[in-house]
N, C-alpha and C positions, 0 to 999 in steps of 0.2 A: 441623222447626225445632230448632235447637240450644238447649240450656238450661243453666243454672248458677245458683249462689246467690252473692250478694254478701256482704260482711261484716256486713250487717244481717239475714242469713238470709232475704232475699227471693228468691223464685224469679223468674228472668228468662228470656224466650224471645226469640231473635233472629228478627226478621221484616222483611219488606219491606212498606212502606206506600205506597200510591199515592193522590195527591190528584186532584181533578177538574181537567180542563183548562179554564181560564177562556175567556170570549169574547175576541175580539181587542180590544186596548186596555185589558184589565183585569188586575189584579194576581193573583198566586198566593196561596192561603191554605188552611191546613189546621188543624183544631182537634184537640187530644188528646181522645179520647173519655172519657166518664165511666167510672169504675171501673178505669182503668189509668194507669200512669205510663210515660213513654218516656225512655230514655237514647239520645240522638242519636248515631249512629255516622257517618252521612253524609247529606248533602242534595244532590240533583242535579236540574237542570232545564235546558231549552233556552229561549232567546229568539231568535225570528226577527224581525228589524226590517224595517219597510217601507222604501220609497225616500225618505221624508221626511228631509231633511238635519238631523240632530241627534245629539248624543252621548248615548246612554242610559247611565246609571249605576245599576246594580242594587244595592239595599240589602236585605240580609236582616235581618228583625227578628222578635223573639219577644216576645210580651206575655203577661201573666198573665190576659188577657181584657180588661184595661183599660189597664194601665201597661206601658210598654216596659221589659223586663228585660235585653234583649240586642239590640245592633244592630251590624252589620258590613257594610262595603262592600269591593269589590275595590280595593285601594290602587293609585292611579295608572292605572287602566284604565277605559275607557269603550267602549261598543259603538257603532259607526257604523251608518249606513243600509245596508240590503240585505245584512245578514250573519246567519249563524246562529251564536250563541254557546252554548257548553256551560259551565254553571256548577256548581262543586262546592265545598261547604263540608264539612270534616271535621277532626277533631283532627290536628294536626301538618302540615296542608297548607302548602305553600310557594307563594308567588306565582311563576308561571313567568316566564321572560324575555319580552320584547316580541315575539320572533320568532313565537310561537304566539298570534296574536291571536284565534283562535276558542275558546280554552280559558281560562276564568277560574276561579281557585281562591283560597280563603281558609280560614283556620283557625277552628275553633270550640273552646270549652273542652273538655278531656277530661272524660268522664262528665257531660255536660250533661243534667241530669234535668229533665223537664217534667211538671208535674202536670196532672190533668184540667182542661180548659177553657183551657189555655195555647194560644196561636195562633202558628203559624209563617207568616210572610207576606213578600211583597216590597213595597218602596216604591221605585218607579223614578223617578229624576229624568229628565225629558224623555221619558217614555213617550208614544208616539204612538197614535192611534186604530187604525191598522192593524197595530201590533206584536202579535205572538202568542207568549205563553208556552206551552210544552209542559207535559206532565204533571209534577207535583211528585213526585219519588221519594225516599223516605226509607229508610234502613236503621236500625232501632232495636232496642234491647233493651227488651222490654215486660214490665212487672211489674204485679201486682195492686195497685191504689191502697189497698186496705183492709188489706193485710198489714202 
């Protein structure tokens, strides 16, 4: 793991964090563990849609455990039936042209810091029972919450 100190003299380590794969028809969710803080560098996951005709719109949201503090959706893009979509949120991401319908991208704030108990999750408009999210993969800088 790479490490460095920020302007608050906190030690940070770059690491990859994997969430659990939910059951079909369920949303993704991961909670920042106690004792650490995360600076989000990127968020990636796949959604495989079943054959039910509906346009799924994936919304990424972050809560403090209760209240929504950040919400973002892919502007102007939905995922149709029987497709595999690759979703990426990262600082500076640009929305791709419509020619690449399997890749969905959106920006998150630079140095988005999440405290212990914050939850990253999806809230999908028109999610169907047979739709399947893949593993939630994060690249984070992790620091000690007590420092």
